[in-house]
C-alpha positions as a printed NumPy array, in Angstrom:
array([[  0.081,  -0.077,   0.032],
       [  1.28 ,   3.511,  -0.772],
       [  2.734,   5.429,   2.288],
       [  0.244,   8.187,   2.388],
       [ -2.821,   6.043,   2.018],
       [ -1.375,   3.989,   4.978],
       [ -0.743,   6.949,   7.014],
       [ -4.069,   8.015,   6.688],
       [ -5.567,   4.586,   7.302],
       [ -3.118,   4.131,  10.658],
       [ -4.316,   7.482,  11.581],
       [ -7.957,   6.83 ,  11.655],
       [ -7.684,   3.401,  13.052],
       [ -5.505,   4.344,  15.986],
       [ -7.494,   7.609,  16.729],
       [-10.322,   5.397,  17.425],
       [ -8.543,   3.128,  19.736],
       [ -7.205,   6.428,  21.577],
       [-10.599,   7.66 ,  21.594],
       [-11.891,   4.539,  23.1  ],
       [ -9.025,   4.419,  25.525],
       [-10.354,   7.927,  26.907],
       [-13.965,   6.8  ,  27.479],
       [-14.897,   6.006,  31.17 ],
       [-15.042,   2.053,  30.858],
       [-13.572,  -0.396,  32.941],
       [-14.212,  -3.115,  30.577],
       [-14.094,  -3.376,  26.718],
       [-15.543,  -6.47 ,  24.955],
       [-19.159,  -6.142,  25.795],
       [-21.878,  -6.943,  23.282],
       [-25.277,  -5.228,  22.532],
       [-27.938,  -4.438,  19.769],
       [-26.227,  -3.627,  16.328],
       [-25.605,   0.187,  15.906],
       [-28.03 ,   1.757,  13.16 ],
       [-24.864,   2.616,  10.833],
       [-23.517,  -0.858,  11.394],
       [-26.641,  -3.077,  10.379],
       [-26.021,  -6.128,   8.188],
       [-28.338,  -8.231,   6.246],
       [-28.36 , -11.166,   8.608],
       [-30.294, -13.606,   6.204],
       [-27.533, -12.861,   3.379],
       [-24.879, -13.425,   5.866],
       [-26.499, -16.682,   7.124],
       [-26.821, -18.02 ,   3.362],
       [-23.097, -17.056,   2.861],
       [-21.728, -18.752,   5.951],
       [-23.744, -22.124,   5.271],
       [-22.332, -22.032,   1.85 ],
       [-18.483, -21.119,   2.687],
       [-18.165, -21.928,   6.594],
       [-17.781, -26.005,   7.091],
       [-20.105, -26.785,  10.034],
       [-22.109, -23.766,  10.17 ],
       [-25.336, -24.432,  11.197],
       [-28.016, -21.722,  11.985],
       [-30.061, -20.154,  13.313],
       [-27.859, -17.165,  13.599],
       [-28.123, -14.182,  16.092],
       [-25.882, -11.119,  15.578],
       [-24.524,  -8.663,  18.089],
       [-22.122,  -6.091,  17.915],
       [-18.941,  -5.614,  20.201],
       [-18.913,  -2.238,  21.933],
       [-16.069,   0.138,  21.858],
       [-14.128,   2.121,  19.283],
       [-12.806,  -0.256,  16.75 ],
       [-12.106,   1.189,  13.59 ],
       [-13.117,  -1.877,  11.934],
       [-16.716,  -3.118,  13.048],
       [-16.699,  -6.335,  15.123],
       [-19.805,  -8.458,  15.651],
       [-20.644, -11.638,  17.661],
       [-22.253, -14.468,  15.683],
       [-24.236, -16.812,  17.756],
       [-25.612, -20.303,  16.58 ],
       [-26.897, -23.098,  18.562],
       [-23.62 , -24.978,  18.389],
       [-20.798, -22.322,  18.108],
       [-19.859, -18.741,  18.461],
       [-17.791, -16.816,  15.992],
       [-16.638, -13.296,  15.625],
       [-16.799, -10.913,  12.338],
       [-14.746,  -8.161,  11.457],
       [-15.825,  -6.052,   9.013],
       [-14.946,  -2.663,   6.959],
       [-17.207,   0.153,   7.842],
       [-19.65 ,   0.661,   5.103],
       [-19.515,   3.348,   2.467],
       [-16.999,   5.006,   0.426],
       [-13.318,   4.354,   1.916],
       [ -9.936,   4.96 ,   0.852],
       [ -8.212,   2.097,  -1.342],
       [ -6.073,   0.929,   1.438],
       [ -8.137,   1.849,   4.486],
       [ -9.737,  -0.616,   7.036],
       [ -7.797,  -3.5  ,   5.367],
       [ -9.485,  -6.29 ,   7.15 ],
       [ -7.772,  -8.724,   4.647],
       [ -4.609,  -7.652,   5.908],
       [ -5.7  ,  -8.707,   9.536],
       [ -7.018, -11.962,   7.952],
       [ -3.465, -12.636,   6.36 ],
       [ -1.223, -12.008,   9.477],
       [ -3.808, -13.888,  11.884],
       [ -3.964, -16.619,   9.479],
       [ -0.218, -17.033,   9.087],
       [  0.246, -16.706,  13.067],
       [ -2.194, -19.542,  13.472],
       [  0.399, -21.924,  12.003],
       [  2.829, -21.061,  14.618],
       [  2.383, -23.835,  17.258],
       [  0.564, -22.465,  20.462],
       [  0.709, -18.836,  19.439],
       [ -2.673, -17.33 ,  20.795],
       [ -4.639, -15.94 ,  17.854],
       [ -8.477, -16.602,  16.909],
       [ -8.572, -19.303,  14.093],
       [ -9.337, -17.664,  10.912],
       [-12.235, -19.18 ,   8.864],
       [-13.105, -17.498,   6.108],
       [-12.227, -13.913,   4.15 ],
       [-15.108, -12.66 ,   1.77 ],
       [-13.753, -10.13 ,  -0.557],
       [-17.296,  -9.714,  -2.32 ],
       [-18.687,  -6.498,  -1.208],
       [-22.285,  -7.453,  -2.304],
       [-22.547,  -9.88 ,   0.44 ],
       [-22.518,  -7.367,   3.212],
       [-21.842,  -3.981,   1.528],
       [-18.065,  -4.305,   2.635],
       [-15.136,  -7.017,   2.942],
       [-15.293,  -9.078,   6.08 ],
       [-13.789, -12.214,   7.67 ],
       [-15.052, -14.472,  10.113],
       [-12.918, -15.925,  13.013],
       [-13.28 , -18.399,  15.915],
       [-14.684, -16.749,  19.254],
       [-12.233, -16.969,  22.057],
       [-13.751, -16.307,  25.621],
       [-11.818, -14.444,  27.795],
       [-11.212, -11.306,  29.914],
       [-10.226,  -7.929,  28.904],
       [ -8.464,  -5.879,  31.313],
       [ -9.137,  -1.99 ,  30.786],
       [ -7.341,  -0.786,  33.601],
       [ -3.734,  -1.58 ,  33.697],
       [ -3.837,  -2.062,  37.539],
       [ -6.486,  -4.747,  37.157],
       [ -7.762,  -4.251,  40.7  ],
       [ -9.832,  -7.104,  40.765],
       [ -7.017,  -9.523,  40.653],
       [ -4.807, -10.572,  43.466],
       [ -0.937,  -9.871,  43.489],
       [ -0.024, -13.46 ,  42.248],
       [ -2.653, -13.346,  39.405],
       [ -1.788, -10.183,  38.245],
       [  1.883, -10.812,  38.192],
       [  1.124, -14.174,  36.083],
       [ -0.93 , -12.157,  33.555],
       [  1.753,  -9.489,  33.141],
       [  4.192, -12.529,  32.495],
       [  1.836, -13.96 ,  29.976],
       [  1.847, -10.663,  27.954],
       [  5.399, -10.375,  28.251],
       [  5.984, -13.942,  26.844],
       [  3.364, -13.336,  24.083],
       [  4.931, -10.427,  22.849],
       [  8.426, -12.113,  22.945],
       [  6.99 , -14.896,  20.905],
       [  5.456, -12.876,  18.249],
       [  8.934, -10.802,  17.692],
       [ 10.763, -13.959,  17.346],
       [  8.648, -15.694,  14.464],
       [ 10.185, -16.252,  11.551],
       [  7.949, -14.125,   9.44 ],
       [  9.579, -14.896,   6.001],
       [  9.027, -18.742,   6.789],
       [  5.186, -17.722,   7.143],
       [  5.054, -15.891,   3.996],
       [  4.982, -12.326,   5.397],
       [  8.46 , -10.705,   3.84 ],
       [  6.273,  -8.217,   2.104],
       [  4.008,  -7.489,   5.066],
       [  5.836,  -4.119,   5.755],
       [  9.308,  -2.34 ,   5.351],
       [ 11.824,  -3.509,   7.563],
       [ 14.638,  -1.02 ,   8.46 ],
       [ 14.272,   2.489,   9.541],
       [ 11.118,   1.938,  11.187],
       [ 11.221,   4.685,  13.869],
       [ 12.539,   7.243,  11.019],
       [  9.668,   6.561,   8.619],
       [  7.003,   6.648,  11.798],
       [  8.574,  10.178,  13.042],
       [  8.179,  11.317,   9.546],
       [  4.512,  10.209,   9.059],
       [  3.363,  11.392,  12.733],
       [  5.138,  14.892,  12.148],
       [  3.258,  15.361,   8.623],
       [  0.114,  14.29 ,  10.332],
       [  0.199,  16.807,  13.269],
       [  1.184,  19.449,  10.869],
       [ -1.886,  18.758,   8.632],
       [ -4.371,  18.87 ,  11.733],
       [ -2.964,  21.613,  13.981],
       [ -5.499,  23.15 ,  15.871],
       [ -3.686,  25.181,  18.73 ],
       [ -0.088,  26.172,  19.239],
       [  2.077,  23.395,  21.517],
       [  5.595,  24.484,  21.469],
       [  6.642,  21.109,  22.835],
       [  5.411,  19.424,  19.689],
       [  7.421,  21.579,  17.631],
       [ 10.371,  20.887,  19.578],
       [  9.732,  17.318,  19.332],
       [  9.314,  17.177,  15.697],
       [ 13.05 ,  18.699,  15.437],
       [ 14.754,  16.788,  17.999],
       [ 12.98 ,  13.246,  17.345],
       [ 15.073,  12.757,  14.089],
       [ 18.234,  13.828,  15.345],
       [ 18.002,  11.645,  18.233],
       [ 17.236,   8.35 ,  16.64 ],
       [ 19.25 ,   5.459,  18.347],
       [ 21.407,   3.282,  15.894],
       [ 19.401,   0.916,  14.098],
       [ 20.343,  -2.426,  14.865],
       [ 18.856,  -4.227,  12.327],
       [ 15.965,  -5.786,  14.283],
       [ 12.931,  -6.598,  12.576],
       [  9.845,  -8.429,  13.321],
       [  6.096,  -8.604,  12.924],
       [  4.838,  -5.972,  15.199],
       [  1.08 ,  -5.688,  16.309],
       [  1.103,  -2.162,  16.407],
       [ -1.609,  -1.586,  19.316],
       [ -0.055,  -4.261,  21.59 ],
       [ -2.052,  -3.305,  24.803],
       [ -4.182,  -5.049,  27.55 ],
       [ -7.24 ,  -3.914,  25.89 ],
       [ -6.233,  -5.877,  23.092],
       [ -5.4  ,  -9.274,  25.014],
       [ -8.015, -11.84 ,  25.957],
       [ -6.963, -13.426,  28.988],
       [ -8.325, -16.809,  29.907],
       [-11.562, -16.537,  31.955],
       [ -9.963, -17.88 ,  35.107],
       [ -6.23 , -18.644,  34.193],
       [ -3.838, -15.933,  34.184],
       [ -2.56 , -16.447,  30.633],
       [ -3.139, -14.845,  27.222],
       [ -5.486, -16.899,  25.014],
       [ -6.162, -14.534,  22.238],
       [ -4.377, -11.331,  20.439],
       [ -6.912,  -9.344,  18.682],
       [ -7.382,  -6.437,  16.676],
       [ -4.401,  -6.662,  14.208],
       [ -5.289,  -3.668,  12.136],
       [ -2.098,  -2.089,  12.598],
       [ -0.112,  -4.8  ,  12.293],
       [  3.433,  -4.549,  10.027],
       [  6.98 ,  -5.23 ,   9.943],
       [  9.117,  -3.093,  11.986],
       [ 11.386,  -2.676,  14.789],
       [ 10.357,  -4.971,  18.11 ],
       [ 11.022,  -1.943,  20.383],
       [  8.069,  -0.22 ,  18.555],
       [  5.594,  -2.655,  20.237],
       [  7.506,  -3.153,  23.295],
       [  7.692,   0.435,  24.391],
       [  4.201,   1.339,  23.264],
       [  2.958,  -1.445,  25.365],
       [  5.281,  -0.076,  28.071],
       [  3.433,   3.111,  28.34 ],
       [  1.524,   1.552,  30.977],
       [  4.635,   2.368,  33.271],
       [  5.324,   5.799,  31.968],
       [  1.938,   7.223,  30.996],
       [  1.53 ,  10.63 ,  32.678],
       [ -1.695,  10.316,  34.824],
       [ -5.014,  11.883,  33.966],
       [ -4.702,  11.363,  30.093],
       [ -6.304,   7.968,  29.625],
       [ -8.792,   5.98 ,  31.087],
       [ -6.673,   2.943,  31.148],
       [ -4.565,   4.598,  33.979],
       [ -0.936,   4.336,  34.525],
       [  1.58 ,   2.591,  36.769],
       [  3.441,   5.876,  37.158],
       [  4.104,   6.142,  41.082],
       [  2.031,   2.902,  41.96 ],
       [  3.388,   0.824,  44.476],
       [  4.386,  -2.457,  42.036],
       [  5.821,  -4.611,  44.835],
       [  2.309,  -4.569,  46.306],
       [  0.409,  -4.953,  43.074],
       [  2.555,  -7.973,  42.113],
       [  3.442,  -6.184,  38.984],
       [  7.447,  -5.979,  37.817],
       [  9.144,  -2.937,  37.245],
       [  9.242,  -1.871,  33.805],
       [ 13.131,  -2.634,  33.861],
       [ 12.559,  -6.095,  35.247],
       [  9.696,  -6.593,  32.524],
       [ 11.926,  -5.461,  29.635],
       [ 14.898,  -7.45 ,  30.882],
       [ 12.725, -10.845,  31.039],
       [ 11.659,  -9.916,  27.253],
       [ 15.417,  -9.907,  26.406],
       [ 15.932, -12.842,  28.009],
       [ 13.202, -14.619,  26.006],
       [ 13.874, -13.004,  22.818],
       [ 17.624, -12.886,  22.888],
       [ 17.771,  -9.359,  21.755],
       [ 20.107,  -6.9  ,  23.255],
       [ 18.163,  -3.703,  23.238],
       [ 18.521,  -0.446,  25.259],
       [ 14.818,   0.19 ,  26.189],
       [ 15.912,   2.851,  28.712],
       [ 16.716,   5.312,  26.074],
       [ 14.402,   8.2  ,  26.741],
       [ 13.839,   8.475,  23.15 ],
       [ 11.384,   5.657,  23.172],
       [  9.156,   7.071,  25.891],
       [  9.265,  10.624,  24.016],
       [  8.445,   9.168,  20.924],
       [  5.197,   7.073,  21.785],
       [  3.815,   9.816,  23.771],
       [  4.669,  12.35 ,  20.78 ],
       [  3.256,   9.569,  18.471],
       [ -0.235,   9.566,  20.932],
       [ -0.409,  13.354,  20.952],
       [ -0.455,  13.532,  17.01 ],
       [ -2.794,  10.851,  16.999],
       [ -5.251,  12.996,  19.357],
       [ -4.512,  16.135,  17.296],
       [ -6.185,  14.403,  14.229],
       [ -9.315,  13.885,  16.485],
       [ -9.126,  17.698,  17.704],
       [ -9.016,  18.644,  13.909],
       [-12.005,  16.594,  12.998],
       [-13.89 ,  18.004,  16.07 ],
       [-13.215,  21.485,  14.738],
       [-14.292,  20.184,  11.226],
       [-17.44 ,  19.098,  12.578],
       [-16.419,  15.455,  11.516],
       [-15.274,  13.875,  14.831],
       [-16.359,  10.346,  15.714],
       [-16.052,  10.323,  19.255],
       [-18.8  ,  12.086,  21.476],
       [-15.856,  13.272,  23.9  ],
       [-13.725,  14.542,  21.24 ],
       [-13.06 ,  17.418,  23.047],
       [-12.015,  15.862,  26.255],
       [ -9.614,  13.894,  24.261],
       [ -8.234,  16.847,  22.536],
       [ -7.5  ,  18.394,  25.866],
       [ -5.026,  15.785,  26.642],
       [ -2.724,  16.434,  24.05 ],
       [ -0.558,  19.212,  25.46 ],
       [  0.   ,  17.046,  28.722],
       [  0.987,  14.126,  26.498],
       [  3.466,  16.605,  24.587],
       [  4.67 ,  18.116,  27.919],
       [  5.413,  14.792,  29.071],
       [  7.228,  13.502,  26.035],
       [  9.534,  16.723,  25.834],
       [ 10.502,  16.053,  29.306],
       [ 11.709,  12.617,  28.377],
       [ 13.648,  14.363,  25.354],
       [ 15.231,  16.678,  27.693],
       [ 16.494,  13.56 ,  29.88 ],
       [ 17.7  ,  12.321,  26.459],
       [ 19.805,  15.639,  25.881],
       [ 17.278,  17.779,  24.364],
       [ 17.574,  21.458,  24.77 ]])
């Protein structure tokens, strides 16, 4: 896909995720009635699945998962089995936007990695005549989704095990031989952070609605502060956070990694340090909360240094995740995404009811990012 088209697609998708991250929800994954804008022809869907999905038997009941996924997500219930359907939004889309076929491709490849926790993909429908947009169907995986990173309902031992399973799952993803899975062309290996900085700097410039000096300073500093490229490349999820991890209903282990819309090839630290924002995200800017200033020992959660060290033990990578650049970059990226929401609000085209509240978080994110940049030598 083209670089600019990919940029817009990812900005829209991540913006929706950040919008949901700011909603006052303790749990994402609830299902309910299908919203008017997301209605589908259940009869036509049932006919298609009877023809293309082995073992499918109706009657079919369709519900919609709540939340801010850029692609629409539905629960399909039958007497014998449950499925999940991921679908492009209806209407006119950018050529490469909301690429559910890319999602299907990566989870189909990863489903061949023994034991890797992705829902089994069943069928991809590229015929837009069926539901009005492209979709795929995968296995429904029962599990818990923890929105609050402190997981207040768990005891320390259970919480520690959940964090360790998330660590192990990410390490496994980053050590998969993507070439052997046929994914050599799934992205551009090399210069990942340089390309990301350029992309989000342009996006921020194109959607400015207020003057934030720290963002301008970051745009100037980040390209000059890039750590040396060590040549590492892996499949990266792109939004690896607890809200996209299904945890076993009773056991403290990851049983499903979902929402692969932003997946690509890139540097594994892109995923690791985005995930690590749980530890260094400033307070008050995200409903997922933060572990900053938390008593980690009491909670049973490892320090970020220990978490990264365990990841390195599992991957064999020798990475310097302590460099302030990575924290500055991820907070800058998040601020740039929120700026896109603010711009759409000003244009009367914001997707979230609380877009103004979301936009108010841009400045504190930029301020925190610039402080990390100063820790890295910026002046």
